[in-house]
C-alpha positions as CSV (number, residue, x, y, z in Angstrom):
1,M,129.4,47.8,66.1
2,P,128.7,49.9,62.9
3,Q,129.3,53.5,63.2
4,Q,126.7,56.1,62.1
5,L,127.9,58.3,59.3
6,T,127.8,62.0,60.2
7,G,125.6,64.3,58.1
8,Y,122.9,61.6,57.5
9,P,119.7,61.3,59.5
10,A,119.2,58.5,61.7
11,P,116.7,55.8,60.2
12,Q,113.2,56.3,61.5
13,A,110.4,53.8,61.8
14,P,107.9,54.2,59.0
15,R,104.8,56.3,59.9
16,K,101.4,54.6,59.6
17,M,99.5,56.4,56.8
18,A,95.8,57.4,57.5
19,R,93.4,55.9,55.0
20,P,90.2,57.6,54.1
21,K,87.2,55.8,55.8
22,R,84.2,55.2,53.7
23,L,81.8,56.4,56.5
24,D,83.8,59.7,56.8
25,I,83.5,60.3,53.0
26,F,79.9,59.5,53.0
27,L,78.7,61.5,56.0
28,H,80.9,64.6,55.6
29,M,80.2,66.1,52.2
30,I,81.9,69.4,52.9
31,K,85.1,67.8,54.2
32,T,85.1,65.4,51.3
33,S,84.8,68.2,48.8
34,R,87.7,69.9,50.7
35,L,89.7,66.7,50.4
36,L,89.0,66.4,46.6
37,G,89.8,70.1,46.2
38,A,93.2,69.7,47.9
39,L,94.0,66.6,45.8
40,G,93.0,68.5,42.7
41,K,95.3,71.4,43.5
42,D,98.2,69.4,44.7
43,G,101.2,69.7,42.1
44,R,102.8,66.4,43.1
45,I,99.9,64.5,41.4
46,S,100.1,64.2,37.6
47,I,97.4,65.7,35.4
48,A,96.6,62.4,33.9
49,R,95.7,61.0,37.3
50,K,93.5,64.0,38.1
51,V,91.7,63.9,34.7
52,F,91.0,60.2,35.2
53,F,89.7,60.6,38.7
54,F,87.5,63.6,38.1
55,G,86.4,62.3,34.8
56,A,85.3,59.0,36.4
57,I,83.5,61.0,39.2
58,L,81.8,63.1,36.7
59,A,80.6,60.1,34.6
60,L,79.2,58.5,37.8
61,L,77.4,61.6,38.7
62,L,75.9,62.0,35.3
63,I,74.7,58.4,35.4
64,L,73.3,58.9,39.0
65,L,71.6,62.2,38.3
66,F,70.3,61.6,34.8
67,P,69.6,57.8,34.7
68,D,66.4,58.0,32.8
69,A,67.8,60.3,30.0
70,L,71.0,58.2,29.6
71,D,69.1,55.0,30.0
72,E,66.6,55.8,27.3
73,A,69.1,57.2,24.9
74,F,71.5,54.3,25.3
75,L,68.9,51.5,25.4
76,S,66.8,52.8,22.6
77,L,69.7,53.3,20.2
78,V,72.0,50.5,21.1
79,M,69.8,47.8,22.6
80,P,66.2,48.4,21.5
81,I,64.8,45.0,22.3
82,V,66.9,44.1,25.3
83,G,66.6,47.5,26.8
84,T,63.1,47.2,28.0
85,V,63.8,43.9,29.8
86,L,67.0,45.3,31.6
87,G,65.6,48.8,32.5
88,V,65.0,48.0,36.2
89,P,65.8,51.2,38.4
90,L,67.6,50.8,41.7
91,D,66.6,52.7,44.9
92,A,68.1,56.2,45.1
93,G,69.6,55.6,48.5
94,F,71.5,52.6,47.4
95,D,72.8,54.7,44.4
96,W,74.3,57.3,46.6
97,I,75.8,54.8,48.9
98,A,77.4,53.0,45.9
99,F,78.6,56.4,44.7
100,A,80.3,57.2,48.0
101,L,82.0,53.7,47.9
102,A,83.2,54.4,44.4
103,V,84.7,57.7,45.3
104,V,86.7,56.1,48.1
105,S,87.8,53.3,45.8
106,L,88.8,55.8,43.1
107,L,91.0,57.6,45.6
108,R,93.4,54.8,45.1
109,I,94.4,56.4,41.7
110,F,96.3,59.1,43.7
111,P,99.5,58.2,45.6
112,A,98.7,56.9,49.0
113,P,101.1,59.2,51.0
114,I,99.6,62.4,49.4
115,V,95.9,61.2,50.1
116,S,97.0,60.4,53.6
117,E,98.5,63.8,54.1
118,H,95.5,65.7,52.9
119,Y,93.0,63.4,54.7
120,E,94.8,63.9,58.0
121,R,94.7,67.7,57.5
122,V,91.1,67.9,56.4
123,F,89.3,65.3,58.6
124,R,91.5,65.1,61.7
125,K,92.2,68.7,62.5
126,A,88.6,69.2,63.9
127,R,89.1,66.2,66.1
128,A,92.5,67.2,67.6
């Protein structure tokens, strides 16, 4: 029978990490902003990951909020002939749902244990 070395902690079963749910992110704007703020302030996450995540979110928001301005500028300068054929707008509700799904997917940029820790703290404390 193997002896346990003194001074070392006993092995523990791995803890199941909480994963952000798309419905939570979509329905709880204030909690989602708290989660994103906590991830932005966490010193364990590299600056490059934060810049990439928040830059991608900002780009998606710009495209979502100013589609006509960006669409017209891009399509008139880069694709003048094809732009009028491809310029079919999507329903605004669908756009916001797609944005929420993109935010949850982009959370994978951050390390899963850190996201799980902040998600548990922000979303689960009200339920406990």
